[in-house]
Steps between C-alpha positions, in 0.01 A plus 500: 500500500745690283748251378592514125308252291696206368586475137275203449209706621574786269525260209168346588319820522667693211253388238210617701624866498638519150213683333372854457354534848669702767654232735363480846791431743512151635395440862761412754577153623317171442254263675470134549156348540404171652150390423340266751170349616457551878281270713443794736608832361514696820684227692748473217563875490548499886762224460685702242501803717636302797786336288693754295789261454411411136491869408838555656646195324409621154612862568163656462480875563121484555246227493120469501198296414207549264178308554264459205153628595310482169547291189656214699616193307506296822436542874787656696648666193793736604862572438807612693712777333870599572644825386873527395724771375554337157399218287847345569423504879158350443637219286781433756254509785266249335771240518548541872169373613306193385125536587451132447727428793374754750431429864234226566273777651504702178472189278183402686343840448537548129558337166761664277376558144775689307739800530604778266710816489363839390661823385302827536493677160422834663573649845263340754449615854445188721212588725298183530123515552194418285620419151353402168742294293477385137720258318529626141631375171660796321705483178862603559478782260213655703641475849672847494173672395306308755728593784509860382127525515480345844766749624289789364198351655658476843620855479159626399328303776734634761459857374123464553558404867480123479744301716607225268801300378495344153755233407596311188716195554684271255524132595837324499491128516124480558453204269152460343334646811606867469469795270532874548330629821307826533440603860280768640558537879293721733498528880163321548219318323281808502781708359561246225130481429478883475771494229293277285183698574686806369624309206155375405379860533762594238752694701754687287773248565300220336637603168842365594340180629314447167819561302691247708224225492483537119854355493410194696460172301336297782404524863592169668383576851340783694511484880455721810773434757556608855872560560716591803863523595619234752883550502751788451875444521671668788 
């Protein structure tokens, strides 16, 4: 995912980086997310895996699912994500598939809630696993400092031997549903839990976490998700 960002994206994000903080390079590409309620989560995921046509139609480079395990707002809470090389590709792809007119099989298995597009505000390594995800309200003038502290935290955690990926994502066209996402992804539930055990035990990298959270105006949601890849373009 190395295509040049579009002018409109640069314009959208310019204000977030125009302060005294050292800018953190933007992450590559973009993601679309389709939030659904599944009648049977495992059966629905199996259907998605056996029918890659929608992913090919939208031009997805990679696709996966995340199932909400804690903090559910409703039974069968999950979403499908598609990764693209640019916001332009993500926006174009979103016009090529209408989830409300899917095959009868898929329509019977889930109810579509809403969709959104997300831009990573720092480099993010996509290695789905056990993930804690927050939806955060952050004032525009504080976004750069927030991202910088999360980047420092990730670096410090990895230096201490923790296998982890931290992501900060800005919503595009998320309506009233979405806000900035903060994602902490680990290989397993136990690995994710160990991260928070170390945090509560005041590991050195917690200073960056505290500095970042001090910039948050409101925590909208806090969930644990189980994520996996289900499609990769040939």
